[in-house]
C-alpha positions as CSV (number, residue, x, y, z in Angstrom):
1,M,-0.3,-0.1,-0.1
2,T,1.4,3.3,-1.1
3,V,1.6,6.2,1.6
4,R,-0.8,8.1,0.3
5,N,-3.0,5.0,0.1
6,R,-2.8,4.6,4.0
7,F,-3.9,8.1,4.7
8,L,-6.8,7.8,2.5
9,A,-7.4,4.2,4.0
10,A,-7.6,5.6,8.0
11,A,-9.6,8.9,6.3
12,G,-12.0,6.8,4.4
13,V,-12.7,4.7,7.1
14,A,-13.6,7.5,9.8
15,A,-15.6,9.1,6.8
16,L,-18.1,6.7,8.2
17,T,-19.2,8.3,11.0
18,L,-21.5,10.6,9.6
19,G,-24.5,10.4,12.1
20,A,-25.5,13.0,14.1
21,S,-23.6,14.2,17.6
22,S,-25.4,12.6,20.3
23,A,-25.6,12.2,24.0
24,F,-27.7,8.9,25.0
25,G,-28.7,7.5,27.7
26,A,-30.7,8.1,31.2
27,P,-28.9,11.0,32.9
28,E,-31.4,10.5,36.1
29,K,-29.6,7.8,36.9
30,A,-25.9,9.0,36.3
31,A,-23.9,9.7,40.2
32,S,-23.5,13.3,40.2
33,P,-20.3,14.5,40.1
34,G,-19.2,16.7,43.0
35,G,-16.7,18.5,40.3
36,V,-12.9,18.3,40.4
37,S,-10.9,21.1,41.5
38,E,-7.9,22.7,40.8
39,Q,-6.5,21.4,43.6
40,A,-7.8,17.8,43.1
41,I,-5.8,17.7,39.7
42,L,-2.7,18.6,41.6
43,D,-3.5,16.1,44.1
44,D,-4.1,13.1,41.7
45,A,-1.2,11.1,41.9
46,K,-1.6,11.0,45.5
47,T,-5.3,10.2,45.9
48,T,-6.2,6.5,45.2
49,D,-10.5,6.7,44.7
50,D,-10.2,9.0,41.9
51,V,-8.1,9.2,38.4
52,V,-8.8,13.0,37.1
53,T,-6.1,13.5,34.8
54,Y,-4.2,11.3,32.0
55,G,-1.3,10.2,34.0
56,L,-2.5,9.9,37.0
57,G,-1.1,13.1,37.9
58,P,-0.1,16.2,36.1
59,Q,3.4,14.8,36.0
60,G,2.5,11.7,34.0
61,Q,4.0,9.1,36.1
62,R,1.1,6.9,36.1
63,Y,2.1,5.5,39.7
64,S,-0.5,5.1,42.0
65,P,0.4,4.0,46.1
66,L,-2.6,1.5,45.7
67,K,-1.2,-1.9,47.1
68,A,-4.0,-4.1,48.0
69,I,-3.1,-6.1,44.4
70,N,0.3,-7.2,44.8
71,K,2.1,-9.7,43.7
72,E,0.8,-12.7,46.7
73,T,-2.8,-11.2,46.0
74,I,-3.2,-10.7,42.3
75,Q,-4.4,-14.1,41.8
76,G,-7.9,-13.5,42.7
77,L,-7.9,-10.3,40.3
78,V,-11.1,-10.8,38.5
79,P,-13.2,-9.1,35.9
80,A,-16.0,-7.5,37.3
81,Y,-17.7,-6.5,33.8
82,S,-16.4,-5.5,29.6
83,F,-18.7,-2.7,28.7
84,S,-18.6,-2.5,24.6
85,F,-18.2,0.6,22.5
86,G,-20.6,-1.0,20.2
87,G,-21.4,-0.9,16.9
88,E,-18.9,-0.6,13.8
89,K,-16.6,1.9,15.2
90,Q,-13.9,0.0,16.0
91,R,-10.3,0.2,15.4
92,G,-7.6,1.0,17.8
93,Q,-8.7,2.1,21.3
94,E,-5.9,4.1,23.0
95,S,-7.6,5.8,25.2
96,Q,-7.1,5.7,28.7
97,A,-9.9,6.3,31.2
98,L,-10.8,8.6,33.8
99,V,-12.9,7.8,37.2
100,K,-14.6,10.4,39.4
101,D,-17.6,10.0,42.0
102,G,-18.5,6.7,40.3
103,V,-18.5,7.6,37.2
104,I,-15.8,6.6,34.5
105,Y,-15.3,8.7,31.0
106,V,-13.4,6.7,28.6
107,T,-12.9,7.8,25.1
108,G,-13.3,5.8,22.1
109,S,-12.2,5.6,18.4
110,Y,-14.1,8.0,16.0
111,S,-14.0,10.6,18.3
112,R,-16.6,8.8,20.8
113,I,-16.6,9.6,24.5
114,Y,-19.0,7.5,27.4
115,A,-19.7,7.9,30.7
116,L,-20.1,4.7,32.9
117,D,-21.0,3.3,36.5
118,S,-18.0,2.5,37.6
119,R,-19.2,-0.6,39.8
120,T,-21.2,-1.6,37.2
121,G,-20.1,-0.5,33.5
122,E,-23.8,0.2,32.7
123,K,-23.8,3.5,30.7
124,L,-25.1,6.6,31.6
125,W,-24.4,8.9,28.3
126,E,-22.6,8.5,25.3
127,Y,-21.3,11.2,22.6
128,N,-20.3,10.9,19.3
129,A,-19.0,13.5,17.2
130,R,-20.3,14.3,13.7
131,L,-17.4,13.7,11.6
132,P,-17.1,15.5,8.2
133,E,-16.3,13.4,5.3
134,G,-12.5,14.3,3.9
135,I,-10.5,14.2,7.7
136,L,-7.3,13.2,7.6
137,P,-6.0,11.2,10.5
138,C,-2.1,9.8,10.0
139,C,-2.1,7.1,12.6
140,D,-5.8,5.2,12.7
141,V,-8.8,7.1,14.3
142,V,-7.7,7.0,17.8
143,N,-8.8,9.4,20.8
144,R,-6.2,9.3,24.1
145,G,-8.7,10.4,26.8
146,A,-10.2,13.4,27.8
147,A,-10.1,15.9,31.1
148,L,-11.8,16.8,33.9
149,Y,-12.7,20.2,35.5
150,K,-15.4,21.8,37.4
151,D,-18.4,20.7,36.3
152,K,-17.4,19.5,33.0
153,V,-15.7,16.8,30.6
154,Y,-13.3,17.7,27.9
155,F,-12.5,15.8,24.6
156,G,-10.7,16.7,21.3
157,T,-12.0,15.6,17.6
158,L,-9.9,13.8,14.5
159,D,-11.5,16.5,12.6
160,A,-9.9,19.2,15.1
161,K,-12.0,20.1,17.3
162,L,-12.4,20.4,21.3
163,V,-15.3,19.8,22.7
164,A,-16.5,20.9,26.1
165,L,-19.9,18.3,27.6
166,D,-21.6,18.7,30.9
167,A,-20.1,15.7,33.1
168,K,-23.7,15.1,34.3
169,T,-25.4,14.5,30.6
170,G,-22.8,14.6,28.0
171,K,-25.3,17.5,27.0
172,V,-22.8,19.8,24.7
173,V,-21.6,23.4,26.7
174,W,-19.4,24.2,24.1
175,R,-17.7,23.3,20.6
176,K,-14.3,25.4,19.2
177,D,-12.3,25.0,16.0
178,I,-8.6,24.4,16.7
179,D,-8.3,24.7,13.0
180,D,-9.1,23.5,9.4
181,F,-9.2,19.9,8.8
182,K,-9.0,20.1,5.0
183,A,-5.4,21.3,6.1
184,G,-4.6,17.8,7.5
185,Y,-5.1,18.8,11.2
186,S,-6.5,16.4,13.4
187,Y,-6.5,16.2,17.3
188,T,-6.2,12.8,19.0
189,A,-4.3,13.4,22.4
190,A,-6.2,14.0,25.8
191,P,-6.5,18.2,27.0
192,M,-4.6,19.5,30.1
193,I,-5.6,21.2,32.7
194,V,-3.7,24.3,34.3
195,K,-4.7,26.6,36.1
196,G,-8.1,27.3,34.8
197,K,-7.3,26.9,31.5
198,I,-7.1,24.0,29.0
199,I,-4.6,23.2,27.2
200,T,-4.0,21.6,23.8
201,G,-1.8,21.1,20.9
202,V,-2.5,19.8,17.3
203,S,-1.7,16.6,15.2
204,G,-1.3,16.7,11.5
205,G,2.8,16.3,11.3
206,E,2.7,14.2,8.1
207,F,0.5,17.4,5.9
208,G,3.4,20.5,6.9
209,V,0.8,21.9,9.5
210,V,2.7,24.4,12.0
211,G,2.3,22.3,15.8
212,R,1.2,24.8,18.1
213,V,0.4,24.9,22.5
214,E,-2.8,27.1,23.2
215,A,-4.3,27.8,26.2
216,R,-8.3,28.2,26.3
217,D,-10.2,29.3,29.1
218,A,-11.7,26.3,30.7
219,E,-15.4,27.8,31.0
220,T,-15.8,29.2,27.6
221,G,-13.4,27.8,25.1
222,E,-11.9,31.4,24.1
223,I,-8.1,31.4,23.4
224,V,-5.5,33.0,26.0
225,W,-2.4,32.5,24.0
226,K,-1.0,30.4,21.2
227,R,2.5,29.2,21.2
228,P,3.9,28.1,17.7
229,V,7.0,25.9,18.3
230,I,8.5,26.0,14.9
231,E,11.0,29.4,14.7
232,G,10.2,32.4,12.8
233,H,6.0,32.0,13.8
234,M,5.0,34.6,15.7
235,G,2.8,33.6,19.3
236,E,-0.6,35.3,20.5
237,L,-1.4,36.4,24.2
238,N,-5.2,37.6,24.9
239,G,-5.7,38.5,21.4
240,K,-3.1,40.1,20.1
241,P,0.7,39.5,18.9
242,S,3.1,38.3,21.4
243,T,6.3,37.1,21.1
244,M,8.1,34.8,18.1
245,T,9.5,31.7,18.6
246,G,13.4,31.7,17.8
247,K,14.5,33.8,15.0
248,A,13.1,33.7,11.2
249,N,15.5,31.6,9.1
250,E,18.2,31.5,12.0
251,T,17.9,27.3,11.4
252,W,15.8,26.8,8.6
253,P,16.3,27.5,5.2
254,G,14.0,30.2,3.0
255,D,9.8,29.4,3.0
256,M,10.8,25.8,4.8
257,W,9.3,26.8,8.5
258,K,6.1,28.2,6.7
259,F,5.4,24.6,6.8
260,G,8.2,22.9,9.4
261,G,5.9,20.2,11.2
262,G,6.8,19.7,14.5
263,A,2.9,19.0,15.2
264,T,2.5,18.7,19.1
265,W,0.1,15.6,18.9
266,L,0.5,14.0,22.1
267,G,-0.1,16.6,24.8
268,G,2.2,17.7,27.8
269,T,2.9,17.3,31.4
270,Y,3.1,20.1,34.3
271,D,5.4,20.9,37.1
272,P,3.6,22.9,39.2
273,E,6.5,23.5,41.7
274,L,8.5,24.9,39.1
275,N,4.7,26.0,36.9
276,L,6.3,25.0,33.8
277,I,4.4,23.3,30.8
278,Y,6.3,20.4,29.3
279,F,5.5,19.2,25.7
280,G,7.1,17.6,22.9
281,T,7.3,18.6,19.2
282,G,7.3,15.9,16.0
283,N,9.2,15.5,13.6
284,P,9.6,18.4,10.9
285,G,8.4,18.5,7.6
286,P,9.0,17.3,5.0
287,W,10.8,14.0,6.2
288,N,13.5,14.5,3.3
289,S,16.3,16.6,5.7
290,A,17.6,17.3,2.0
291,L,15.4,20.0,1.4
292,R,15.8,21.8,4.6
293,P,19.7,21.9,6.0
294,G,20.2,23.6,9.6
295,D,18.7,22.4,13.0
296,N,15.4,23.1,11.8
297,K,13.8,24.3,15.6
298,W,11.8,23.2,17.6
299,S,10.7,20.1,15.9
300,A,11.7,16.7,17.4
301,S,12.3,18.9,20.6
302,R,11.2,19.3,24.4
303,L,10.0,22.6,25.0
304,A,9.0,24.2,28.7
305,I,6.6,26.9,28.5
306,N,5.0,29.2,30.8
307,P,1.4,28.6,31.4
308,D,0.8,31.9,32.2
309,N,2.1,33.5,28.6
310,G,2.6,31.1,26.7
311,E,6.6,31.8,26.5
312,I,9.2,29.1,25.7
313,V,11.0,28.7,29.1
314,W,13.0,26.4,27.6
315,G,14.1,24.0,24.6
316,F,16.2,21.0,24.0
317,Q,16.2,19.4,20.4
318,T,16.7,15.4,20.7
319,T,17.2,15.1,17.3
320,P,18.5,18.3,15.2
321,H,17.9,18.2,11.5
322,D,15.9,15.0,12.0
323,G,15.6,12.5,8.7
324,W,14.2,9.4,9.8
325,D,11.1,10.9,11.4
326,F,12.1,10.6,14.9
327,D,10.0,12.7,15.8
328,G,10.3,14.1,19.4
329,V,6.6,14.5,20.8
330,N,7.1,11.9,23.6
331,E,5.8,12.5,27.1
332,F,9.0,14.6,29.5
333,V,8.4,13.0,33.0
334,P,9.3,15.0,36.2
335,F,11.0,13.1,39.0
336,E,13.4,13.5,41.9
337,M,16.9,11.9,41.3
338,Q,19.8,10.8,43.6
339,R,23.2,12.2,41.7
340,D,25.9,13.1,43.7
341,G,24.6,12.7,46.8
342,K,22.0,15.7,46.3
343,T,18.3,16.1,44.7
344,V,18.3,16.9,41.4
345,K,15.1,18.1,39.8
346,A,15.2,16.0,36.6
347,G,12.4,15.0,33.6
348,A,12.8,12.3,31.5
349,T,11.8,10.8,28.2
350,A,11.8,7.8,25.9
351,D,12.8,9.0,22.5
352,R,11.4,7.8,19.0
353,N,15.0,8.4,18.3
354,G,16.3,5.2,20.5
355,F,17.9,7.4,23.7
356,F,16.7,7.4,26.9
357,Y,17.2,11.3,28.0
358,V,17.3,12.6,31.2
359,L,17.1,16.2,31.7
360,D,17.3,19.2,34.4
361,R,13.6,19.8,34.4
362,T,14.6,23.8,35.4
363,N,16.8,24.3,32.4
364,G,16.4,21.9,30.0
365,K,20.3,20.9,30.8
366,F,21.2,17.8,29.6
367,I,21.7,14.9,31.9
368,S,22.4,11.7,30.3
369,A,21.3,9.8,27.3
370,T,21.1,6.1,27.2
371,P,20.0,3.7,24.6
372,F,16.8,1.8,25.4
373,V,17.1,0.0,21.7
374,A,19.7,-2.5,20.3
375,N,22.0,-1.7,17.4
376,I,20.8,1.9,17.0
377,N,23.0,3.3,14.0
378,W,21.8,6.5,12.7
379,A,23.8,8.2,15.4
380,K,27.6,7.0,16.5
381,G,26.8,8.6,20.2
382,I,25.1,11.5,22.0
383,D,27.8,14.2,22.8
384,E,28.4,15.7,26.0
385,N,25.8,18.4,25.8
386,G,23.4,16.1,24.6
387,R,23.4,16.6,20.5
388,P,23.9,13.3,18.5
389,I,27.1,12.3,16.8
390,Y,26.0,11.5,13.9
391,D,26.4,9.1,10.9
392,D,26.3,10.7,7.4
393,A,26.3,7.4,6.2
394,N,23.4,6.2,7.8
395,R,20.9,9.4,6.8
396,P,19.4,8.8,3.2
397,G,20.8,10.5,0.3
398,D,19.5,13.4,-1.4
399,P,17.4,12.3,-4.9
400,A,18.2,16.0,-6.6
401,K,21.9,14.2,-6.8
402,S,20.6,10.6,-8.1
403,E,20.7,9.5,-11.2
404,D,16.9,10.5,-12.4
405,G,16.3,12.6,-9.6
406,K,13.9,10.6,-8.2
407,K,14.8,8.6,-5.0
408,G,18.2,9.3,-2.8
409,K,20.5,6.7,-1.6
410,S,18.5,4.4,0.6
411,V,20.3,3.5,4.0
412,Y,19.0,1.0,6.9
413,A,18.7,2.9,9.8
414,T,17.8,1.5,13.4
415,P,15.0,2.3,15.0
416,G,12.7,2.1,12.2
417,F,10.3,5.4,12.2
418,L,7.9,4.1,14.8
419,G,10.1,4.4,16.9
420,G,11.8,2.7,19.7
421,K,8.8,4.2,21.5
422,N,6.2,5.6,20.4
423,W,3.3,6.7,21.7
424,N,2.8,4.8,24.5
425,P,3.3,6.6,27.7
426,I,6.1,5.0,29.7
427,A,5.9,4.9,34.0
428,Y,7.8,5.6,37.0
429,S,8.0,4.4,40.3
430,P,9.0,6.5,43.5
431,D,9.5,3.1,45.2
432,T,11.7,1.5,43.0
433,K,13.6,4.8,41.4
434,L,13.1,2.7,37.9
435,F,11.2,4.1,34.6
436,Y,9.2,1.2,32.5
437,I,9.6,2.0,28.8
438,P,7.5,0.0,26.0
439,S,9.7,0.2,23.4
440,N,10.1,-2.3,20.1
441,E,12.9,-3.6,18.3
442,W,12.7,-2.9,14.8
443,G,14.7,-0.7,11.6
444,M,13.9,0.3,8.3
445,D,15.2,0.8,4.9
446,I,14.7,4.8,4.1
447,W,15.1,6.9,0.9
448,N,14.3,10.3,0.1
449,E,11.9,11.6,-2.8
450,P,10.9,15.1,-3.8
451,V,8.3,16.7,-2.9
452,N,6.1,20.4,-2.5
453,Y,4.2,21.1,0.0
454,K,0.3,21.0,-1.3
455,K,-2.9,22.1,1.7
456,G,-3.8,18.6,2.7
457,A,-1.5,16.5,0.7
458,A,0.9,14.2,2.3
459,Y,4.4,15.8,3.0
460,L,6.9,13.2,3.4
461,G,9.0,13.0,0.3
462,A,10.4,9.8,1.4
463,G,10.0,6.3,1.9
464,F,10.0,3.3,3.9
465,T,9.8,-0.1,4.6
466,I,9.9,-1.2,8.4
467,K,11.8,-4.4,9.4
468,P,12.0,-6.4,12.7
469,T,15.3,-6.2,14.5
470,F,15.2,-10.0,15.7
471,D,13.8,-13.1,15.0
472,T,12.0,-13.5,18.2
473,H,10.0,-10.7,19.3
474,I,9.3,-6.9,18.5
475,G,8.2,-5.7,21.8
476,S,10.7,-4.9,24.6
477,L,9.5,-3.8,27.8
478,K,12.3,-2.7,29.8
479,A,13.4,-1.1,33.2
480,I,15.8,1.3,33.3
481,D,17.2,3.4,36.2
482,P,17.5,6.9,35.2
483,A,20.5,7.7,38.0
484,T,22.5,4.3,36.8
485,K,21.8,4.5,33.1
486,K,21.4,0.6,33.5
487,V,18.6,-1.7,32.2
488,V,17.4,-3.5,35.5
489,W,15.0,-5.7,33.6
490,E,13.6,-6.5,30.3
491,Y,10.5,-8.4,28.9
492,K,10.0,-9.4,25.5
493,N,7.3,-9.7,23.4
494,K,6.5,-11.8,19.9
495,A,4.6,-8.7,18.6
496,P,5.2,-4.7,18.9
497,L,4.3,-3.3,22.2
498,W,1.5,-0.1,21.7
499,G,0.0,0.2,24.9
500,G,1.4,2.4,27.8
501,M,2.4,1.2,31.3
502,L,0.8,1.9,35.2
503,T,3.4,1.4,38.2
504,T,1.3,0.9,41.7
505,G,2.6,0.8,45.5
506,G,1.8,-3.0,45.1
507,N,5.5,-3.3,43.1
508,L,3.6,-4.2,39.9
509,V,3.6,-2.8,36.8
510,F,0.7,-3.2,34.3
511,T,0.4,-3.1,30.6
512,G,-1.6,-5.1,27.3
513,T,-0.2,-6.5,24.2
514,P,-1.7,-6.9,20.8
515,E,-1.7,-10.4,21.7
516,G,-4.5,-9.5,23.9
517,F,-3.4,-10.1,27.6
518,L,-3.4,-7.6,30.2
519,K,-0.1,-8.4,32.0
520,A,1.5,-7.9,34.9
521,F,4.6,-7.9,36.5
522,D,7.0,-7.8,39.6
523,A,8.5,-3.9,39.1
524,K,11.5,-5.0,40.8
525,T,12.7,-8.3,39.0
526,G,9.9,-8.0,35.3
527,E,8.3,-11.8,36.3
528,E,5.5,-12.0,34.9
529,V,2.9,-12.7,37.2
530,W,-0.5,-12.3,36.3
531,K,-2.5,-12.2,32.5
532,F,-5.6,-12.1,31.5
533,Q,-6.9,-12.4,27.5
534,V,-9.6,-9.8,26.9
535,G,-10.2,-10.9,23.2
536,T,-8.7,-8.1,21.1
537,G,-5.2,-6.2,21.4
538,I,-4.6,-3.9,23.9
539,V,-3.3,-0.1,22.8
540,A,-4.3,1.6,25.1
541,S,-2.9,2.8,29.4
542,P,-4.3,1.0,32.4
543,I,-6.0,3.0,35.6
544,T,-6.1,1.6,39.2
545,W,-8.6,3.3,41.8
546,E,-10.3,2.4,45.0
547,Q,-13.5,2.2,45.9
548,D,-15.7,0.5,48.6
549,G,-12.9,-1.0,49.9
550,E,-11.2,-2.5,46.7
551,Q,-8.8,-1.8,44.3
552,W,-9.8,-1.6,40.6
553,I,-7.7,-2.2,37.0
554,G,-9.4,-0.6,34.3
555,V,-7.6,-0.8,30.8
556,A,-9.7,0.2,27.0
557,A,-9.3,-2.9,24.7
558,G,-9.7,-3.1,20.9
559,W,-6.6,-3.4,18.4
560,G,-5.6,-0.7,15.8
561,G,-3.3,2.0,15.8
562,A,-0.3,3.0,13.5
563,V,1.6,-0.6,13.4
564,P,-1.4,-2.4,10.9
565,L,-1.7,0.9,8.9
566,W,2.8,1.7,8.8
567,G,4.6,-1.8,10.0
568,G,4.8,-3.2,6.5
569,E,6.6,-6.3,7.4
570,V,6.6,-5.9,11.2
571,A,2.4,-6.2,10.6
572,K,2.4,-9.7,10.0
573,S,3.4,-10.4,13.6
574,T,-0.1,-9.0,14.6
575,A,-1.9,-10.7,11.5
576,G,-5.3,-12.7,12.8
577,I,-5.9,-10.4,15.7
578,N,-9.0,-9.6,16.0
579,Q,-10.4,-5.7,16.4
580,G,-12.9,-4.6,19.1
581,G,-13.9,-1.9,21.0
582,S,-14.3,-2.4,24.8
583,F,-14.0,-0.8,28.7
584,W,-12.9,-3.6,30.7
585,A,-12.8,-3.2,34.7
586,F,-11.4,-5.9,37.4
587,K,-11.2,-5.9,41.0
588,L,-9.9,-7.5,43.8
589,P,-12.6,-8.6,46.3
590,K,-12.0,-7.4,50.1
591,K,-11.5,-10.8,51.2
592,L,-8.9,-11.8,49.3
593,A,-7.2,-8.6,49.5
594,A,-7.3,-9.5,53.3
595,K,-5.2,-12.5,53.2
């Protein structure tokens, strides 16, 4: 299948969703939400009877102190219910659910959201976005989650809109355009609430859009500030131009910055102590790096942004002048690290380029970079400032210098463009002091091709074939010590790992597999201690919460995402996996937890 056809395949299926926007159910049965305060959002990592943020806390550590479910008791973990998202709208289910006051809020493929009774799985209401024809999602019709604040629940749609719903009834409060879907913009991330503002990015990096982060008043949906991430573009504050990002043409030639990519498609994290939002930025446009000599800031970077005015406080570029679609959008997770007898305010990110970076989160200064996949060859290493030491022999060639002018020199690069780690979030345990990374072992043949920007058309200028590194496995769950830079343990999975992580005070790590298993591992040793088959691949992020004195685990299930669309040869490892769309809830009964 050609690159264009992959885009059209995703968009064509999405166009089946032309039913009217709707909210169904019996609101009178819904538990009346007490509202989610700013303090509840800040305390989410500590509270155990709810999950009100994407990442189980604004820092995104995905750690819960709950420990009733542990290595000794987990054999008593049983399914409580499974709720079907229903109909023909299946595909990838990448949502992380939220839980508040007896209600679960979970998004589904094709821009849907459900409110469920958290004890029984009964549907309280459902909202389906009205998606127009011609939407252009690059990597399946997924949605990764919602945000809760006061009496509203917020989520984004594939046609680049942001919707605020009444959390009790599912009725629309307001709906705002993020950008023009016909130009390639879309939205798939979970929004973030910071200081009364709803913070979002944009998706669409393969279409020459320009990435940005923006803040809206959470009550009204009106824009407070906008921050484009590509140099040369002007920011906005309170409806007026603010400051330019970088300096025009400093690291971009000619007009290339106007369609420079850097999509902020995964969302961000927040450090309330430093009052900084952290966002990753995606690949530059086009993939053909011969057309844009220079570092191409701030594509493939991590940015720290002031949430009050949208100003960039610092930036760190993981792959300057990216030529492999290594993106840079992966989440940046704040944590405290012991180093030379001192506590460092650090942050970590597992990059698509195959290196695990630790930075000083106060100023973006480089601390370390550790390879977390095998056979990395696009760079010889990372220098003392965190800059890649490039191996020019492994950069795809300039097609203008080829014999026919149509295809540049092909190279084999590791990791492949789907990344050492893709969107699926990592987790950090303050108990074990380890990060848990769902990685994949693959490489690719990649070559450059001529390309020109055209609104709404794929803006790649590259061809590729992705291949597994090993015969035995592609997926590799690794536990990494950020202080020692050592891989403490590894679990190998035949198919790619595409789901997110959860770790708990019970010394467990949870994640799902394409083969359909929700699995639990000993957080210190990597020993597999439990698994359950849900009947379809899991590419979502698990959560845990406490209700009625019992610990629960929840996860969305439904095979899809980028692997079957873009994976080529590696997609064969997932052949025959059934699609689906459901939310599964498990609990450990009190009598078993007490043993």
